[in-house]
N, C-alpha and C positions, 0 to 999 in steps of 0.2 A: 951478680956481677953488673956493674954499670957499664953500659957500652956507649953512652952518649959522648959525643965529641966535646961537648961543653955543657955545664950546668951550674946552678947556684940554688942552694936550699937555705932558707932563713927561718928563724922564729919571728913571726909576724909581730908580736907585741913588743919586742925589743929591738928588732932589726938585727939580731946577733946571727952572724954567718955560721951554719952548722957545717956545711960542706960546699966545696966548689971545685970546679976544674975549668980552665980556660974561660973564666967568667966574662973576661973583657974581650974575648975574640970575636971579631965581626963575622957574623954568619948570616945566611939567608934564613928567613923565618916563615915563609910560606904564609898560611892563613892566620897565623898569630897576628898578622898586620890588622886583621879585621877588629881586633880589640880597640885600636885607636880610631878606626872608622866608626864603630859602635859609640865610643866615648864622646866623640865630637858631634855625632847625631843627637845624642841625649843632651848634651850641653847647649847645642846651638840651634836645634830644630824644634818645631812645633810637632809633637807626636800625633796630633789629630789630623795633620795635613793628609791630602790624599795625592798619591803619586801615579802618574800614568807612565807605563814603561815604554820607552821609545827604542828604535833600532839601534841608536848610537851607544846605549848602555849595555847592549847584549853582546858581550864580547866572547862568550863560550856557547857552545850548543848544548852541553850537558847541564842545563839549568832548568828549574821549574819556572823561573821568571822570564817571561817571553813578551815580545812587543804586543801592545794592545791591552795587556793586563793592567789592573788598577789595585793599589794597595793603600791602606793607611800606613803612615810612616812607622808607627810603632809595631805594626804586624810585620812589615817588611824587615825591620831590624831583627825581630825574632827569627824570621826565615833565614836571614843572612848569618846569624850567629849559630842557630841550631843546625841547619843543614849546610852551613859554610858555603852559601851560594855566592858565586863570584859575580854574576850579573846584578844580584841584589846590592852587592857592595858598590858597583858602579852607579847604580841608580840612587842609592842613598848619597853618595859622594856628590853626584851631579846636582841633586836636590839642595843639599846643605851648602855646597860651595858656589852654586850658580853655574860652575863648570868644573870639570875634574881637576884641571891644572890649579885653579885657585884653592881647591880642597887639599891638594897635595901641600900647598904653602901652609895651610891651616894645620895639617898633620905635623909638619916639620917645625913649625912655631910651638906647637904644644910639646913636642919632644924636647925642645930647647927649654921651655918652662919647666919641664919635669926633670932637667938635668940628665937627659939621655944623650950623652956626648958622643956615643959610638953608634948612633942610629940615624938612618935616612930612609925617608918614605918616597916611593916613586909610583905607587899605585895604591888603591884602597883595599886590595884584597890579597896581595901576596903572590900573585902569579909571577913566574919566572922573570926577573929583571935584576940586572947586575947592580943597580943603584938603589935596591930595596933591601935593607940588612939592619940588623941590630946585634945585641949580644945579651948574654944571660943576665949580667948585672943591670943593664938597661931595662930589660923585661921585667925584672923584679920591681923596679920603680913603677913602670907602667901597670903591672898587675896589682900592686898595693894601692895605687891611686885609683884605678878602676873599680876595684872591689869596695872602695869607700862610698861609691855611689849605689844606693840601694836599688835603684832601677836596674842598673847594670848587673849587680849581683843576682837579682831575681831572674834576669834573662839567662845568664850563663849557668844558673843552677836549675833551669828547667829541663826535664828529661824529654818531654814530648808536648806538642801543643797543636791544636787545630787552628790553622791560619785562614781567616775569611778573606776572600777577594770582594772588590766592590760590586762585581756582577752576581754575587750570591753564591759562587763556587767556594769550596773549602779545600785547603791544602793540609794534609796531615803531615807534621814535621817531627822527626826524631832526631835528637841531639847526636852529633858525631862523637861526643865525648862519653864513651862507655864507662869511664871511671865513676860517673855519677850513680851508677847502679851496681858496680862491681868493687868499688873501693870505699870502705867504711869511712864515713865522714866527709867525702868529697863534695866540695861546694862549686866547682867549676874548674878551669876557666875556658880554655880554648885549645883545640887540637889544630894541627896544620900538616900538610904533606905536598910537596912537589918533587919531581925528580932532581930539580936543582938543590932544594933545601933538605930533602929526605924528611924523616919524621921529626915533628916539633910539638912541644907541649908547654903550655903554661897552666899550672895547677895549684890549687889550694885545698887544704882539708883541715878539719877541726876534730880533735879527739880529746876527751877528758879536759876541756877548757883551754887546750893549747891549739894554736892555729900555725901551720907550717905553709 
């Protein structure tokens, strides 16, 4: 029995809608937001850049990313997507946009480009915010576009990775998406949860040459 308030399931090769419920209903999307943050970082950023973590991007305490730490951008993106780290998302947004407000504009411009008409981004990580929302049909558009980027697909399909910091320390990261190891053919993409949004999932899987 499906208990989700909203969903859409499609055949990726044709775009044929197999099943849907409230697919255009605007809902909060929690850390699914980080898909757009990751996409823009890959498209706009220099992955070999080094980032120094500053106080202003440390918005939560339960984060591995702390002031004074240093990461390469590509490693920080992995940490953001696998561990769903909220501070990492702010650090990436600040680096790519120059400041976070400019990055939000970039997120919303990309949403318009992708035809995500029922989507608005107000932060880079999906923390509770009444102005950060999307819908299932829009997230299908984002998911298909993101998975067309081979680097994005590689990141979200990674179950675990050892993340180096510039000072020589290492951070072992496990992907929050347990479907990668428990669901046959799962290729990603992103989990999310907040009390505001409840459980959220963007997912794709391939079996016998068919991708849904």
